[in-house]
C-alpha positions, 0 to 999 in steps of 0.5 A: 288143713290149708284153705284152697286158694283157687276153686276154678281153673279160670282163677289160676294165674297165667304162671303158677309157682311150684307151691300153687301148682302143688295146691292145684293138683292136691299134692305135697310141695316136695312132690311138686318140686320132684315133678318139676325136676323131671324132663317131661314136665313143662316147668320154666326156670326164670332166674331162681324161680320155677314157674309152670304155665297153666295151659301147659300144666293142663296139657300135661295132665291130659297127656298123662291121664290118657284123655284128649284135650277138647 
């Protein structure tokens, strides 16, 4: 089993790679790549890299769970 790299939201880097995002959400890499290819997901392509801003990821989670951001 893989070791969790980040234990707290504050430890996440400003921009997450797709594998880092997958680990943070507890989903597979394949599932994470499928997610970043959807139009409503806040992924940013920089050259050949796909990154996800951690604040936008948190907003997306809140919006998609029906919870309001505080």
